[in-house]
VOGU-3710 file (C-alpha; in Angstrom, 3 decimals, decimal comma):
1> mrnlhnalql> 170,359/-42,653/185,089  166,695/-43,443/184,438  165,658/-41,170/187,301  167,858/-38,409/185,895  166,331/-38,898/182,459  162,803/-38,640/183,871  163,716/-35,486/185,799  164,948/-33,793/182,650  161,737/-34,751/180,842  159,662/-33,144/183,588
11> kqlyllkqmg> 161,871/-30,052/183,550  161,320/-29,559/179,847  157,581/-30,099/180,210  157,378/-27,285/182,759  159,428/-25,002/180,526  157,159/-25,756/177,571  154,093/-25,032/179,697  155,534/-21,652/180,728  156,016/-20,852/177,043  152,300/-21,441/176,453
21> vrytdvtpsd> 152,622/-24,839/174,791  149,878/-27,316/175,657  151,062/-30,826/176,468  148,775/-32,116/173,695  150,716/-29,980/171,196  153,862/-32,072/171,487  154,835/-35,686/171,118  157,339/-37,522/173,317  160,043/-37,098/170,693  159,716/-33,320/171,024
31> fdpepadlpn> 160,878/-33,318/174,637  162,936/-36,483/174,920  166,408/-35,173/175,868  169,647/-37,059/175,953  170,881/-37,945/179,465  172,677/-35,016/181,083  176,433/-35,144/180,851  177,142/-34,785/184,555  180,434/-35,976/186,103  180,727/-39,083/188,239
41> dleslkeive> 182,644/-37,515/191,127  181,431/-35,048/193,722  184,146/-32,431/193,306  183,611/-32,076/189,558  179,862/-32,046/190,062  180,228/-29,351/192,723  182,165/-27,133/190,303  179,320/-27,380/187,785  176,641/-26,668/190,380  178,502/-23,639/191,733
51> schlcdlsks> 178,485/-22,069/188,272  174,856/-22,998/187,516  172,455/-20,277/186,330  169,650/-22,446/184,969  166,905/-20,977/187,153  166,059/-17,650/188,773  167,330/-18,724/192,205  170,859/-18,122/190,948  170,085/-14,390/190,641  169,527/-13,852/194,363
61> rhnvvfgegn> 171,857/-16,379/195,970  175,009/-15,497/197,866  176,398/-19,026/197,874  175,487/-22,332/196,299  174,826/-24,921/199,012  175,997/-28,114/197,350  175,915/-30,484/200,321  178,420/-31,881/202,771  179,406/-34,949/204,728  180,896/-38,354/204,159
71> peadlmfige> 181,050/-39,011/200,393  180,699/-42,734/201,127  177,916/-42,341/203,691  175,412/-45,131/204,231  172,897/-42,545/205,454  171,832/-39,422/203,573  169,472/-36,611/204,630  167,687/-34,491/202,026  165,911/-31,238/202,883  164,017/-28,608/200,926
81> gpgatedstg> 166,513/-25,816/200,308  169,003/-23,458/201,960  167,889/-20,799/204,433  169,520/-17,473/205,187  172,350/-18,903/207,310  173,045/-21,621/204,769  173,050/-19,083/201,941  175,626/-16,962/203,758  177,902/-19,883/204,685  177,476/-22,230/201,727
91> rpfvgragel> 176,761/-25,135/204,123  173,503/-27,095/204,557  171,547/-27,120/207,811  173,683/-24,800/209,937  170,933/-22,537/211,318  168,481/-23,379/214,096  166,969/-26,197/212,051  170,461/-27,507/211,412  171,243/-27,531/215,100  168,144/-29,637/215,716
101> ltkmienvly> 169,027/-31,996/212,857  172,520/-32,443/214,308  170,992/-33,349/217,678  168,683/-35,849/215,986  171,643/-37,483/214,271  174,060/-37,523/217,180  171,692/-38,010/220,140  169,350/-40,586/218,591  171,448/-42,379/215,986  174,663/-41,999/218,014
111> iprsqvyian> 176,785/-41,210/214,977  178,716/-37,998/214,200  177,044/-35,635/211,779  180,232/-35,782/209,689  179,547/-39,453/208,922  176,262/-38,806/207,098  175,693/-36,788/203,921  173,305/-33,818/203,906  171,883/-32,097/200,817  168,741/-30,325/199,578
121> ivkcrppgnr> 166,319/-30,493/196,685  167,507/-27,059/195,480  171,044/-25,770/195,919  170,195/-22,054/196,108  168,040/-20,243/198,643  164,500/-19,395/197,532  163,801/-15,721/198,414  162,142/-15,375/201,790  162,633/-19,089/202,419  159,571/-19,847/200,303
131> vptpteaftc> 158,919/-23,329/198,933  160,781/-23,978/195,639  158,619/-23,834/192,547  158,261/-26,995/190,434  160,470/-25,443/187,752  163,200/-24,666/190,295  162,977/-28,108/191,886  163,009/-30,058/188,642  165,789/-27,894/187,214  168,004/-28,646/190,220
141> rpyllrqiei> 166,944/-32,242/190,864  169,353/-33,851/188,352  172,252/-32,593/190,492  170,764/-34,281/193,553  170,080/-37,512/191,690  173,680/-37,613/190,527  174,850/-37,013/194,117  172,797/-40,018/195,165  174,259/-42,114/192,353  177,805/-41,177/193,394
151> irpkiivtlg> 177,365/-41,567/197,158  175,151/-44,671/196,935  173,601/-44,366/200,411  171,767/-47,367/201,790  169,182/-45,196/203,577  167,819/-41,772/202,604  165,800/-39,691/205,055  163,718/-36,985/203,394  163,019/-34,004/205,637  159,593/-32,519/205,049
161> atayryltnd> 156,967/-32,651/202,324  158,961/-30,837/199,627  161,959/-33,155/199,795  159,719/-36,209/199,757  157,562/-34,937/196,891  160,355/-34,004/194,513  162,427/-37,102/195,189  159,538/-39,542/194,741  156,982/-37,628/192,622  154,439/-38,563/195,295
171> espisrvrgq> 152,274/-35,719/196,616  151,006/-37,585/199,677  150,966/-35,445/202,852  154,083/-35,884/204,960  151,865/-36,626/207,967  150,595/-39,714/206,131  153,888/-41,120/204,851  156,308/-40,170/207,657  158,005/-43,127/209,262  157,142/-45,504/206,432
181> lihaegylli> 159,767/-47,746/204,879  159,800/-47,180/201,134  162,021/-49,379/198,996  163,407/-47,238/196,186  165,924/-48,069/193,488  169,106/-48,956/195,384  168,177/-47,539/198,775  165,591/-47,475/201,541  163,648/-44,212/201,890  162,256/-43,018/205,240
191> ptfhpsyllr> 160,339/-39,694/205,249  160,041/-37,559/208,372  159,228/-33,987/209,367  161,553/-31,120/208,516  163,432/-29,735/211,553  161,988/-26,275/210,838  158,497/-27,737/211,227  159,533/-29,326/214,512  160,737/-25,958/215,793  157,322/-24,482/215,028
201> npsakkeafr> 155,431/-27,549/216,274  157,331/-29,076/219,205  154,582/-31,635/219,821  155,588/-33,372/216,560  159,061/-34,124/217,926  157,750/-37,369/219,438  156,786/-38,652/216,005  160,088/-37,526/214,513  161,899/-39,271/217,372  160,094/-42,517/216,512
211> dmltvkemme> 161,053/-42,048/212,858  164,700/-41,685/213,838  164,463/-44,847/215,933  163,232/-46,574/212,773  166,261/-45,213/210,924  168,495/-46,513/213,700  166,861/-49,938/213,550  167,284/-50,128/209,782  170,938/-49,080/210,029  171,563/-51,806/212,585
221> kensdgir> 169,788/-54,295/210,331  171,929/-53,212/207,392  175,081/-53,669/209,458  174,027/-57,183/210,368  172,627/-58,594/207,144  172,448/-55,731/204,565  169,480/-53,919/203,076  170,411/-54,513/199,456
//
């Protein structure tokens, strides 16, 4: 809940900035919201997300892409946001990048895609597949944080710089942090390249392959003696 609380603080800061308020004009009590009243089960949370109109992405979407997979998954993948195919189907990672992600999961980790959980930083497609703005990301992030709290994965793989940045608040380049083991609150975080980047830069697949071997090693370690 602390992560959710911090996300809402950041969201309100960005909204205040857009209104022309300087951060020095307010005190913490002015933007210290109560924790969001979000449900503790995925189906109820999905209903709320599907009716969300808190940011401009809701105006151009065809479908909300909530996420899918095993609701009790030990492994969770988080990307940036839906693309055109995802927007039309309401499912995450089903285009060309999704096909590559599925191969990474099934051919390297040797587990069915259905046994992991896949979601994104934002649940609606940014127009033209652009990077989500900070306001869009921080508006949507509480939904993702609650998904993580409900699913309680042991390992989270962030796909690309945007997913890593908005989950950790760390702006380090993905090329610097990829493959690292980062101990977060309740789970182990492993950043890697986004599949879309790998499609544009095939030479980076070797590094992504090594990252997935690290994920595999950590999953095997968890199965033997537990990460937590």
